[in-house]
N, C-alpha and C positions, 0 to 999 in steps of 0.2 A: 323318197329318192333324194339324194344329195344334190344340191344346186351348185352350179359354177359360181365363182366369186363375181361380184358386181363389176370388177374391172374387165372381165371377159366380155360382158354385155356392152360396156362402153366401147371397147375395141371393135366389137362386131358391128355396132352402129356406124362407127367411123369407116370401117372397111367397106360397108355397104353404101357409103356416101351420105349418111344421115347425120344431122347435128345431135350432139349429146346434150340435150337440154336438162335442166334441173327437174322438170316435170317427168320426163321419160325415166330419169334415174330414180325418182321416187316411186314410179309405177313398178319398176324392176325390183326395187328394195321391198315394196309391199308384197310382190309375188314371191320373193325369196322368204320373207318372214311369215307369210300366211300359207296355209295348206289348202291348195286348190280353191282359191277364193273366187267369189263372184265380182263383177265390176263394182257393185255397190259396196262390197266389203273392202275392196282396194281403195275406193274413194274415201270410205270412212276411216281407214287407217291413215291415209295421207292427210286428211282434214285435221287430224290431231295436231299436226305441225303447220300445215298450209291450208287454212280454212277456205281459201278462195279458189281452190282447184275445181274446175268444171267437169261434169260428166263427159263432155265431148273431148276434153284433153285426155282423160283416162281411156276412153274408147279408142281414140286416135293412137295412143301408145300401144294398146293391146293389138290393134289391127296391124301396126307396123311390126311388132315383135312376131306376130304370126306370119306376116309376109316375108320376113327374113329367115323363117324356119326355126325360131326359138321359142315358140309358144303353141300349145295345142288347146283349142277350145273343146270342152267336154259338155255336150248338151244333156241336161238332166231335166226332163219335163219341160217346163217353160223357162227354166233357168240355165244359164251358161256359166260353167266354172272354168278356170284357166289353170293350165299346167305348164310351168316353165321348164319342163323336162321333156324335150321333144324326142328323145331316144325312144325306140319302140319298147313299150311295156303295157301290160293290161291294167285295168282299174277295177276296183270293187266299189260299187255304189250302194250305200246303205238305203234301203227302201223306207226305213223309219225316219231318218234325219236328212237324207239327201247328200250326206258327206261322201267325199270321194277319197279313196285310198289307193296308193300305188301298190301293185302286186309285184314282188321282187323274185318270183319263181323263175329261175334261169331257163327251165324247159319251156315255159310258156313264152318267154321272150324270144327264144330260139325259133319256136314254131311261127311266131308272128313275123320274124325276120325272114324266115323261109317263104312265107306266104307272099311277102313283098317281092322277093327274088323270083318266085315262080308265077307271080300274078301277071295280069295284062301289062303290056308295055306302057310305061309312063306312070305307073303307080308309085306314089311317093310315100304313102303311109297307109297303115291299116289300124283299125281300132278294135279293141276287144274289151267289153265292159261286162262284168258280172254283177248281178243285182241280187240282193237278199237282205235279211235282217242283220243288225250290227254284230250279233254273235256268230254269224255265218262266215266271217272272214278267215277263220282258221283253215290253213291248207289241209287237204286230205293227206293222210299218211300213206295210203297205198297208191300204186301207179294207176293212172287212168287210161 
């Protein structure tokens, strides 16, 4: 899924009343560059340029992005991966590697959007994760 430009996130932070700190910008940059990373992967990416960044800084930025509706945590076993694409979309999680992939099938996205609209009052999001081997990602040809 294509990410918004970093300037969008800077403006969103300002609109929500938060400071645009260099550390927050680096977390956003890592989220854009990496595909569904863990907090450790984000920290490792940032440490290449800023070796003194702390895990609490990374987690704080992740929590803030989730609070303002720009980040989705994806729990995979004991590990959490992060998706900087909060629009409704399903994921495919590889059982072999734990990697997370966005599924771009329009019909699935529409069904999820419909579930939110028809769900209990106050529902803000719905998650759908498919699990299987890495070669199982190919969409089925026939209608389901």
